[in-house]
N, C-alpha and C positions, 0 to 999 in steps of 0.2 A: 504494500500500499504506499503510495507516494506521500510526502510530507504535507503537501497542500490538502489532500483529502483527509489525512489524519487530523489536521488542525480544524477543518470544517466540521468533522464529526464531533470532536471534542468541544468546540464552540457551541454546537447545537446542543450537546449533552449538558453543558454548563448552564445554558440559557433556559432550558425547558424542564429540568428536573426540580423536584422539591429538594431543597438543599439539605443534605444530611449534616451530621456533626462534622464530617470530613470525608473526603474521597479515599485518602490513603493514611493509615496510621503508621508512623515510623517508630518501631520498637527498638531500643538501643540502650547500651550502657553509656551513660553520659561521660564518665571519666575516661573512657576509651575512645569514643567516636563522636561526641557532640560537636567538637570543633573541626571535625574533618568530614567524613562521609555523611553523617546525619544532617548537619547544617547545609552542606553543599547540595545534597539531595532535596532538602526542603525548599531551598531557594530556586532550584532548577524546576521543580514541580510547580511552584507558584508562578514562575515565568511562563509555564505552559497553560496557565489559567485553571489549574487544579487546586483543590483544597487539602493540602497535606496537614497532618497534625504532628507537631513536635512540641514536647512539654514546655520548654523554655520560650517557645515562640507563641504558643496559643494560650497559656495559662496566665491569669492575672492575680495580683494580690488579693487574698480573700477567697480564692477558689479552693474547694475541698479536693485534695489530691486524688483519692480513689474515685470519688463521684465524677469528677471531670474526665479523668482518664478512662474509666469504665464506660462512660457515656459515649465518648469519642470512639472507642473500640466497637461498641454495639452498633453505632450509627455509620461506621465506615464501610466503604465498598471492599476494600482489601487491605492487607497488612504487609509491611516490609519489616523483616526481622534482621537486624544487623548484628551478627554474632561476632564477638571479639574475645580476647584472651580472658578477661575478668567478667564477662557477661554473666556466667552462671553463679557468680558470687552474689548477685543482686536479687533479693526477694521481689522487688518491684518488676525487674525485667521478666522474671519467670512468671509472675502473676499475669502480666500483660500478655505474654506469649500463650499461656494456658487459656486465657479468656478468648483470645483470637481464634485459637484452634477449636475451643468448645462452641464458638459462635458459627463455626463452619465457614469462616472467611478464607478466601484464598490467601496464601502466605508466600511471599517471595523472599527466600532466605539470601543474605549476603554474608559469606564467611570471610571475615577480615582477620588475617593473621591467625586463623584458627581452623582446624579441620573438623568436619562434622563428627568424626569418631571421638574427638576430645571433649565434646559437650556432655557434661554431667553435672547434676546438682551438687553445689558445694555447701555443706552445712558448717558454717563458721561460728555460730553462736551469737552473732550480732542481732539477728532477728529470729526468734523461735519459729520453726516450721512445723506445722502440725502434720500428722500422718496423712490426712486427706490432701493437704497441699503438696506434700511430697509425692504422692501418687499422681496428682494433676501435673505437676512440673515435670516429672519423669516422662509421663505420657506425651506431653507437649514437645519435649526435647526429642523423643524418639520419632515422633511424626516429622519434626523439622529435619532430622538427620536424613530421612528418606524422601525428602522433597528436593527436586532439582532446583538449584539456585546458582548464584554467582560466587566465585572465589576471588579473593584479592590479597595480594602480598604487598604491603606498603613499602617494603624495601626495594621492589622491583617495578611495581606498576604505577600508573598515573591515576589520581583520584578522579579526574574528569572522565576517564574511560569507564570506570565502574558506575559512576553516577549517570552517565548517558545510557549505558546498557540497562540499568535499573529502570530509568525513566521510560525507555522504549518498551520494556516488558509491562510497566504499569499502564501505559497508553494502550497497548494492544489488548491487555486484560479488560480495561474499562470499555473499550470498543466492543469486544466480545460480549460483555455483560449487557451493554446497551442493545446490541443486535438480538440477543436472546430475550430481553425484555420486550422489545417491539414485536418479535415473533410470538411470544406468549399472548400479548394484547391482541394481535391479529387473529390468533386461534380462538380467543375468547369472544371477539366481536363477530366472527363468522360462524362460530359454533361448529367448525369443522376441524377435526383432529389432524395433526400433521401427516400421519400415514395415509389418511383419506385424500388429502390434498395431493400427495405424491402419486397415489393411485389414479386420481382423476387426471393428473397431468400426463401420466403414462398412456391412459386410454385415449386422450385427445391427440397425443403425439402419434399413436398408432393409426 
């Protein structure tokens, strides 16, 4: 799909939808990636006329941390999980990832300076983790490990490359979602199921 057509579809998507809390939730460990890939990706998506959510960009003084973040996750279209060496030490990162997975959102993993096989919950005692949360976090990490994503080595790669690649995947995913939504509405308005439409088209062609 050429860039002009992509921009037209995204512009139409932006103008005509009921605005969710955000289009894309950026899940990340702030001390590792907030000043690099997370912020760069946020700014890039904003320039594409999208609504990304990044905690330090979208939250205001007085906002309740969990309420604001959970609402953004539940209202988003998809999530980007930026995994980094100390990601799994953060209760908040793991909680966000688990909620994204439990909400059945599409997740685009970016493995920055870490391999999928290295992802495991770190219990360091700073925040007690209940048995239930431990199960949730482990399940979310296992799902992320087996989701195709992007890998990035900060010693060898260019941040702009991984940001551009991630944004392209986001755009393609949002376009696919919009096309599926339009198709569902078309089916509902006509009262004809998709298989019947295909069958009718085949009969007409014959």
